[in-house]
C-alpha positions in Angstrom: 66.0 -7.9 3.7 69.1 -10.2 3.4 72.3 -9.6 1.8 71.8 -11.8 -0.9 68.4 -10.2 -1.5 70.1 -6.5 -1.0 72.8 -7.2 -4.2 69.9 -8.9 -5.9 68.0 -6.4 -6.0 70.4 -4.0 -6.8 71.8 -5.8 -9.5 68.6 -6.0 -10.7 68.0 -2.0 -10.6 72.0 -1.5 -12.2 70.3 -3.6 -15.2 67.5 -1.5 -15.8 69.2 1.6 -15.8 71.5 0.3 -18.7 67.8 -1.1 -20.9 65.7 1.5 -20.6 68.7 4.8 -18.4 68.8 6.5 -15.6 65.0 7.4 -15.2 63.4 4.2 -15.2 61.2 3.6 -12.4 60.0 0.4 -10.5 58.1 -0.8 -8.1 59.4 -3.4 -5.8 58.3 -6.2 -7.5 59.7 -6.0 -10.4 62.6 -7.9 -8.3 60.1 -10.6 -8.1 59.2 -13.5 -10.2 55.7 -13.9 -11.5 54.9 -16.1 -9.5 54.9 -15.9 -5.4 57.4 -18.5 -3.8 58.1 -16.0 -1.1 55.7 -14.5 0.7 57.9 -13.8 4.0 61.0 -11.9 1.3 58.5 -10.5 -0.9 57.0 -9.1 2.8 60.0 -7.5 3.9 60.9 -5.6 1.0 57.5 -4.7 1.1 57.6 -2.7 4.0 61.0 -1.7 3.0 60.2 0.0 0.1 56.1 1.2 2.2 56.2 1.3 5.9 60.2 2.1 6.4 60.7 4.3 3.6 57.0 5.3 2.1 57.5 4.8 -0.9 55.7 5.5 -4.2 54.1 2.5 -6.0 57.1 3.1 -9.1 60.4 5.3 -7.7 63.4 5.7 -9.9 65.5 2.3 -10.2 68.8 5.3 -9.5 67.4 6.1 -6.4 66.3 2.9 -5.5 70.1 1.3 -6.6 71.6 4.2 -4.2 69.4 3.3 -1.3 70.4 -0.4 -1.2 74.0 0.2 -1.5 74.0 2.7 1.3 72.1 0.1 3.8 69.2 2.5 4.2 
């Protein structure tokens, strides 16, 4: 995952938490627009989410943000 994308994902998590509270969950699709304009990045993030960390489809945004901030 690129450093720029990691920062974008942290920002998205922070925004979701601010709008919906600390209990809000999201999937890795929340980091992408409704169209697949960067399939390589999408697959990279999917591997990080599914293969590396074996996360469920929806995970608390707080947990994901913490993982991204610590470099997991």
